[in-house]
N, C-alpha and C positions, 0 to 999 in steps of 0.2 A: 750735464752737470756743469758746475762753475769752474772755469779755468783760473780766474782770479776774482777778486771781489767786484771787478767791473765787467766781467765777460760771461758769456753764456753760449753754449753750443747745444742744439737740439737735433735729434734724428727725427725728421718729419715722417718719413715713410720708408719701409723696407719690405719688399714683396718678393716672394718666390712662388713657383707653381705648386699646386696641391700634390701633384704626382710627378716624380722624375721618371721619364721613359728610358729604360736602360737600353732599348733597341735604337735609340736616337732617331726615332721617327718624328718627334717634335723637339725643337730646340728648347732647352731650358732657358729661363730668363730671370733677371733680377732687376728690380726697380728701386733706386735709392734717391732719397731727397734729403737735403741738408739745409739747416738754417743756423746762422751764426750771428751773434750780436757782440760787438766789442766796444766798450766804452773807452774812448781815447783819453778823456778827462771828464770832469763833472759837467761840462757844457757841450761835449761833442760825442757822437756815437757813430759807429760804422756797422751796417747790416749787410750780410751777404746771404743769398738764397740760391740753391741749386736744385733744379727740378722740383719746385714746390708743389705740395699737395694741399689744395684748398677744399678738400672734400668735407672737412668738418666745419667750414664757415657757414654761418646762418644764411639760409636761402632768402632771396628777395620776395617780398610780399606780392601776391597777385593783385593787379589793379586793372581797371578798365579805363583806357585813355581816350578822351574825346577831342584832344588837341591835334593839330596838324604838324606838331613839332616833335622831335625825338624826346623820349622820356629820360629824365635824369634819375640815375640810380645811385644811392649812397654807397661809398666804399666800405666793405666789411672785411677785406683781407688785411691782416695785421701788417704785412710788409709795406702796404701802401697807405693804410689809414694812420699809422703813427707819424705825427708831424705834418699831416696833410694841410693843416691850417696855414702853413707858410706859403702854399702854392695857390691860395685864393686870390683872385683878381676881379675887377669889375666885370670883365668879359672873360669867360672860362677858356683859357688857352690850353690848359692841362686838365685832362679828364682821365683818371687812372683806369677807369673801366674799359678804356680802349684796349688795354693790354689783356690778352686772353691766355693763349698757350705760352707760358713763360719757361724758357730753358734755363736761364740764369739771370740774376739781378744783383746789383750792388747799390747801396745808398749811404751817403755820408751827410750828416746834418750836425749843426752846432752853432755856437755864438762866438763872435770875435769882435771885441770893442762894441761899436754901435751897430753891428751887422748880425743878422740871422741868416744863415746860409744853408742851402740844401742842394745836393747833387745826386742824380740817379742815372744809372746805365742799365738798360734792359735789353736782353737778347731774346727774341721770340716773335710772336705774332700779335698784330694789332688789327682791330676790326673797326672800320669806319665806312659803312656802305659795303666795302669789300674787304677781304682778308689780305693783309700784307705781311711779309716776313722780312725781318732785318734787325737792325740795332738802333736804339734810340737813347740819346743822352739829353738830360734835362738839367739846367742850372737855374737856381732861383736865389736871389739875395734881396733882403729887405733892410733898408737903412733907417734907423730911428733918428728922427730930427726933433730935438727939443723934447717936451714932455708928451706930446700927442701926435705930431705929424710924422710922416714916413715917406720914403721913396723906394720903389721896387724896381728890380731888374730881372728879366727873364730871357733865357736862351734855350732853344731846342734844335737839336740836330738829329734827324732821323734819316738813316740810309737804308733803303729797301731794295729788294731784288728788282722791283719794277719802277724805281725812281727814288725820290727823296721828298722831305718836308723840312724846311729851314725857317725858323721863326726867331725874331728879335723883338723885344717889347720893353716898355718902361711904363710905370704907373705910380700913382701916389696920391696922397691927400694932405692938405695943409690947412691948419686953422688960422684964418686971417684975424680972428678975434675969438672970444669965448663962444660966440653963437654962430659964426659964419665959417663955412668950410668949403674949400675948393678941391675938387678931385679931377683926375685925368687918367687916360690910358692911350698910348700911341704904339701901334704894332705894325710890323712889316713881315709878310709871309711869302716865301717862295716855294711853290709846290710843283712837282713833276710826277706824272703817272704814264707809264708805257705799257701797252697790252702785250700779250705773248708773241704776237706777230711782228712786234717792233714799231707799231704805230703809236704816236703820241696822243694820249687821251687828254692830258692837261699839262700845260707848261706855262705858268703865269706867276706874276708878282703882284700881290694884293696888299691892301692896308686896311686898318681899322683905326679910327680916331674917336675918342670919347672925352667929354668934359662935363662936369657937373658943378653946380653951386647950390649949397644947402644952408638954410637958415633955420635954426631950431631954438626956440625959447618957449618953455612950457607955459601953456598947453598947445602952442602953435608950432607947425612945421611947414616950411615951404621949400620945394625942391624943383630945380630947373636943370634939365639934361639935354645934351645934343650928341648924337652919334652919327658918324660918317663911315660907311663901310662899302667896299666894292662888291660887285655881284658874286665873284668867285672866291671870296675870302672864306676859307673853310680848312684850316690847318688840320693835319691828320690826327693829332692828339687833342684837338679842341672839341668843345661842345658849344657851338654858337647857334642860338635859337633864331631861326629865320622864318619869316612869314611872307 
């Protein structure tokens, strides 16, 4: 029910066993999930989730993939899909489908002057080749420049039991005139993975650089792009298509 005209709390799931065993041969259990939305003001919202149940979310369509790259799956979970357009970048450093078994999460998004801002903190498991457990923080800000141009900032700090993934990035696009647009992305990633025996599997600092120049005047379009990327660039929350 609504707490105020700006807030909403929903009980996602509450589960108890079908039969209580009075001899205590089996332990009774309860499973509680909670979802809370709080509107700070007309331009900002805060979302909290505890032990979310995504069992009612529409399943992914079955497809046959013939490519040698990982398949991209659209996000259908409301906690991640709402406001996800702010986290779009030329190269996808944030892919919310990496988060699987989520214990708790918090999200804050809103507008301040010329900035659109989003912050997420997730406690749980991520899957990127292997499953890793820990805490991930994501910050994204997009600054509007003039009527069409923008400048973006991205930070990710993921601390796992078997290492870490740290990413800092900047991207943007600028209209040089009505028809000519310049875009770029510059990213630095530091990743470390340690196996259970204590041996280091990966410990490297890698980068990605991208620049594009686009000219569009109906009915013509001309695009020129250049990407420089190191061999081991593959941040834990990212989806970087490699061939």
